[in-house]
KOLTOR-37890 format. One record per residue (C-alpha): x, y, z. Coordinates in pm, whole numbers, plus 50000, padded with zeros to 5 digits. Example, Ala and Ser with C-alpha at 12.3 -4.5 7.8 and 13.67 -1.06 7.14 Angstrom:
512304955050780/513674989450714/
***
This chain:
625516192988346/626196193387983/628896170887983/630406186587598/629626222887637/629996246687934/628196277188052/630196308888234/628596340688329/629326370788465/626836381488771/624326401488562/624586374488287/623976341488515/620306362588758/619056368788306/619436344088192/618416317488508/614866344388451/614426345388095/616156317487954/618556318787637/616326341087405/618136349187094/616776386787142/618636392887513/621786388587355/623576424687131/626776414787150/628906391687031/632686387487046/635016365286846/638936357887006/641786351086755/643366313186792/644456301886469/642556274686409/641296265886734/637946281286680/637346243986438/635936241686756/633356262186807/632516256486430/628986241086518/627856262586741/629206288486491/627076268986202/623626270886438/624146302086547/623576313686102/621726285286057/619676292086343/620256307386689/620616346486459/619686338986208/616746360486108/617746383786350/615696415386317/617246435386655/620756450486619/623866428286675/627026437286683/629846415086623/633826422186760/636276397986663/640186401886587/641946382186346/640426344586384/637086363086540/636696391486287/637066360586007/634716342286123/631586370586262/632326384085848/630366351285786/627586362085992/626556398685798/626406383585511/623086375085338/623856340085344/625396335185723/625626294385655/627006289485375/629006324785399/630686307285735/631136267585600/633196283085319/635496293685544/635026265885746/636136241685440/639016264385287/640716266585643/640136227585730/641846221985403/644656247985367/647086230585160/650606244385165/654356239884969/656366220585173/658326252185358/656396274585262/657326311585280/656326342485363/654846352285064/653176318584941/651216316785325/650306354185251/649356342784917/646866317085064/645386340585344/644366367485056/643226334984813/640716319485124/639586353485213/638576366184884/636446321584847/634746337485195/634316368885114/632456363884775/631776392584485/629566406084718/630256395785079/631766433785174/629196454085078/626876427885253/628616435685515/629166471285536/625036475685427/623636448585694/621026472585832/621726448386205/624206430486242/627046453886226/631536443186213/633596449286482/636976441786314/640376449286580/643966454086363/647026466886541/648786497486329/652826488486418/655066513786537/659056513986550/660606480986429/657256456586419/656046485786129/659456464885867/658936437085692/661576421685674/662156394085989/665026408186117/663716443386169/660996427286224/661976401486544/663406426286690/660086449686723/658566420486807/660976412587126/660436450387199/657106453587214/657236422187438/658996433787711/657186464487715/653576445587781/655796424388020/655686457988229/652606468688119/650326463487837/650106509087828/653036507687773/652016489587423/651066520787246/654966522687183/655036497887032/650916493186846/648066518286796/644286500386866/642236501186510/638706494486544/636896491386221/633136499786265/630346494886047/628556526185995/631696539486247/629196523086550/629926526486899/632476500086927/630726472187216/633286474787436/635236506987642/638416507887471/639146539687693/642086514387786/645496534487831/646606517587468/647066543887187/643296532887020/640946549186702/638366540686551/637576541686114/634466527185940/634196497185718/633856509485381/634266491785004/637556509185028/638736489585309/636446459985441/638626435285269/642176452185373/640896453085719/640266415585778/643546410685584/645286431985810/643706413886154/644836385686050/648476388785893/650556368586192/654016391286246/656786365286111/653886342185897/652016363485665/652466399785558/651016428785650/649046447085484/650066485785402/648516518385418/644056507385502/642066536185333/640686559485595/642776547685906/645676562285771/649776558785665/651106524385821/652166486885833/648596472085938/649446433086121/646646414086315/644616428486576/645226396886872/648806417686909/646416440087152/642656419487233/643866384987166/640736379087440/640176405887544/640426431487864/638286457687822/634066457787999/631706448587711/628966469187604/625126456887492/622336472787388/619586475987578/616586445687473/612976443587543/612156415487719/608956398987833/607076440887748/610096456487968/611996475987695/614596490087977/616266453988031/619876461487959/621576429887695/624046405687714/627456394687577/627306360887416/630606350487449/631976310387248/635346307587309/637786278587320/638596277687676/637566294887995/640696311588060/641046347787861/644196366887877/644386401487728/646976412987410/648966381987233/652316385187446/650366377587710/650246342087635/653806345887803/652636365288139/651846340288344/650516361788588/648026377988341/644626372288227/641546390788174/639696410788471/636936379888536/635056421688667/634326428588234/632056398988212/629486406088459/627316410088134/628286376187963/627746345287881/630896321587782/630076290487572/633426271787585/634106227187561/634816210987792/637666186687947/636136161787830/634626169187474/637906181087470/639616146187545/637756124987331/639176148987061/642016133486817/645426140187018/643456152887247/642856187187236/641716212387031/643706222486701/646686258986713/649126261186487/652116237586614/649546211686393/650996227786051/654686217486208/653866183486372/651356170486150/651796160185772/649166180085562/647156147785500/647046145385877/646476178285983/643226177885739/641416145885852/642206159886229/641176199986140/637956185885969/636966157086261/637166184886477/634556199386240/632036171486261/632746168086668/632526200386736/628176197786550/628036183786971/628106215687133/625536231686946/623626198186964/623646210587345/623026242987334/619816239787123/618586212087403/619286242187632/617336267987527/614196246487600/615126234887927/613666244188170/615296280988349/615636260288733/617376237088533/620126253188304/623426243788487/625236277788441/628386289088626/628846316788824/632466330488661/635206331288946/
***
């Protein structure tokens, strides 16, 4: 068993990997969750995927992400993937805020970071990428949650949480799921789950706004109004609806060892091996994503042994912005990023391993 990286697979993914190994072209969908700075523990894998594993990709790859996951995958679709992901890692890890920063100041920092990540040509590279198709989840707010007034917005969030506690389908009263897709290609998940949803084509006019909106944490970062192509309204963090996802993921057919009809797999690097459907489900103890939806999924996550070896014996999270001094936080984030290279090194070793020795565990 790998000491730092754990591999969990659904039944179909398990048997496919045991038969063919960890070939890049097996994976036709890449999934990324919300979670703020938790993703720093995956930074080494992102660098490896951008710099080696998917570097010369010539077959279609769909990426599906909300919030931090969508920002990560916007880097994958740029021409120089590795340079883009490094801009995101370095820029996010070194964020600096004034003491007691208000929402306007935090929003401005978010805008500056995204502009830095995309550079002058990032948007055009994303929407014109011939192989990698971004799918970005954004939540259009309804009711009180559409307001920027913090009292009204908080009231909307509380109403949303209570509705969600009864049923996820009741989120439709408060939010609409918007899937921004490159060329409006088929979204790589079955979003017919009872939540009001709409798919919109990514364009030069809305890609920046869609990415900004999917990272717009309620109450902390200002929402984005009236995104082109999606209609009027206030757009916020996609993780509100799809935090870790709770739908069947879709993969394209692939050709493996001359077999053109083999079903492709979904690769899901995640900071944990447990999954919560939506943001409010963090507070619904019994609700987790349906394991049946992970049949064709390979999950990569840090082992508990690895997490215990990190500073503070945990992965980063948003509370670090409050509990640590700015320099402590930056040092901590950068150290986790450095340590995360161990996960990438172990995954690379596993790609070379004999099939019978691949340490893949069945989900469930």
